[in-house]
C-alpha beads as a LAMMPS data file, in Angstrom:
LAMMPS data file: protein, C-alpha beads

85 atoms
84 bonds

1 atom types
1 bond types

-500.0 500.0 xlo xhi
-500.0 500.0 ylo yhi
-500.0 500.0 zlo zhi

Masses

1 110.0

Atoms # bond

1 1 1 -3.780 0.202 -24.262
2 1 1 -3.504 -3.037 -22.313
3 1 1 -6.676 -4.650 -21.094
4 1 1 -7.416 -5.263 -17.421
5 1 1 -7.305 -9.015 -17.969
6 1 1 -3.632 -8.806 -18.896
7 1 1 -2.867 -7.189 -15.534
8 1 1 -5.115 -9.247 -13.312
9 1 1 -3.166 -12.042 -11.691
10 1 1 0.205 -10.611 -12.673
11 1 1 2.341 -8.117 -10.826
12 1 1 2.762 -4.490 -11.775
13 1 1 4.965 -1.801 -10.344
14 1 1 3.717 1.559 -9.128
15 1 1 4.243 3.156 -12.554
16 1 1 1.953 0.677 -14.313
17 1 1 -1.350 1.715 -12.797
18 1 1 -4.778 1.093 -14.180
19 1 1 -6.580 4.418 -14.024
20 1 1 -10.006 2.836 -13.526
21 1 1 -8.991 0.526 -10.677
22 1 1 -11.206 1.009 -7.644
23 1 1 -11.300 -0.623 -4.247
24 1 1 -8.515 -1.842 -2.043
25 1 1 -5.261 -2.846 -3.722
26 1 1 -2.995 -5.663 -2.629
27 1 1 0.703 -4.785 -2.762
28 1 1 4.031 -6.487 -2.239
29 1 1 6.287 -3.965 -0.514
30 1 1 9.912 -3.763 -1.626
31 1 1 12.851 -1.538 -0.677
32 1 1 11.921 1.878 -2.080
33 1 1 9.160 0.499 -4.319
34 1 1 6.187 -1.819 -4.351
35 1 1 4.529 -4.253 -6.728
36 1 1 0.809 -4.276 -7.338
37 1 1 -0.509 -7.808 -6.868
38 1 1 -4.208 -6.883 -7.084
39 1 1 -5.149 -3.526 -8.665
40 1 1 -6.986 -0.954 -6.610
41 1 1 -6.940 2.718 -5.764
42 1 1 -5.847 2.505 -2.110
43 1 1 -4.380 0.386 0.698
44 1 1 -5.227 0.526 4.406
45 1 1 -2.940 1.790 7.151
46 1 1 -1.948 -1.150 9.387
47 1 1 -2.258 1.035 12.498
48 1 1 -5.236 3.330 11.911
49 1 1 -7.166 1.401 9.267
50 1 1 -7.484 4.594 7.207
51 1 1 -7.417 4.254 3.411
52 1 1 -4.226 5.542 1.755
53 1 1 -4.497 6.424 -1.954
54 1 1 -1.650 4.746 -3.843
55 1 1 -0.377 8.061 -5.158
56 1 1 0.029 9.244 -1.540
57 1 1 1.652 6.074 -0.161
58 1 1 5.050 6.957 1.317
59 1 1 5.505 4.747 4.385
60 1 1 5.587 0.944 4.538
61 1 1 7.467 -1.948 6.078
62 1 1 9.116 -4.512 3.822
63 1 1 9.609 -6.880 6.765
64 1 1 5.995 -6.673 7.985
65 1 1 4.483 -6.155 4.500
66 1 1 2.170 -3.381 5.698
67 1 1 1.488 0.264 4.879
68 1 1 1.302 3.283 7.184
69 1 1 -0.608 6.533 6.725
70 1 1 2.047 8.780 8.273
71 1 1 5.286 8.782 10.329
72 1 1 3.316 8.771 13.602
73 1 1 1.663 5.480 12.597
74 1 1 5.110 3.984 11.946
75 1 1 6.262 5.030 15.428
76 1 1 3.146 3.546 17.033
77 1 1 3.741 0.249 15.210
78 1 1 7.395 0.152 16.259
79 1 1 6.633 1.175 19.870
80 1 1 3.067 0.217 20.876
81 1 1 3.506 2.070 24.196
82 1 1 3.327 5.352 22.233
83 1 1 -0.336 4.678 21.514
84 1 1 -1.152 4.694 25.241
85 1 1 0.453 8.109 25.812

Bonds

1 1 1 2
2 1 2 3
3 1 3 4
4 1 4 5
5 1 5 6
6 1 6 7
7 1 7 8
8 1 8 9
9 1 9 10
10 1 10 11
11 1 11 12
12 1 12 13
13 1 13 14
14 1 14 15
15 1 15 16
16 1 16 17
17 1 17 18
18 1 18 19
19 1 19 20
20 1 20 21
21 1 21 22
22 1 22 23
23 1 23 24
24 1 24 25
25 1 25 26
26 1 26 27
27 1 27 28
28 1 28 29
29 1 29 30
30 1 30 31
31 1 31 32
32 1 32 33
33 1 33 34
34 1 34 35
35 1 35 36
36 1 36 37
37 1 37 38
38 1 38 39
39 1 39 40
40 1 40 41
41 1 41 42
42 1 42 43
43 1 43 44
44 1 44 45
45 1 45 46
46 1 46 47
47 1 47 48
48 1 48 49
49 1 49 50
50 1 50 51
51 1 51 52
52 1 52 53
53 1 53 54
54 1 54 55
55 1 55 56
56 1 56 57
57 1 57 58
58 1 58 59
59 1 59 60
60 1 60 61
61 1 61 62
62 1 62 63
63 1 63 64
64 1 64 65
65 1 65 66
66 1 66 67
67 1 67 68
68 1 68 69
69 1 69 70
70 1 70 71
71 1 71 72
72 1 72 73
73 1 73 74
74 1 74 75
75 1 75 76
76 1 76 77
77 1 77 78
78 1 78 79
79 1 79 80
80 1 80 81
81 1 81 82
82 1 82 83
83 1 83 84
84 1 84 85
């Protein structure tokens, strides 16, 4: 088993998770995948601020480099007027 120190400071993909990682992760979002820059168990939704466990992360923007909790959050980000309705 690889030690945490080997991962820290290097990038991992979503299949190379550290099971004991806790706290907020830092990711680099790619097309259809992401790279783990700083290990953690969740990221925050850019719209709601809610934590999203990495194993439930399905929506993100490569261009904006941010995660979204659900499709509604994506729509709010793309059209801020939706939030007012």
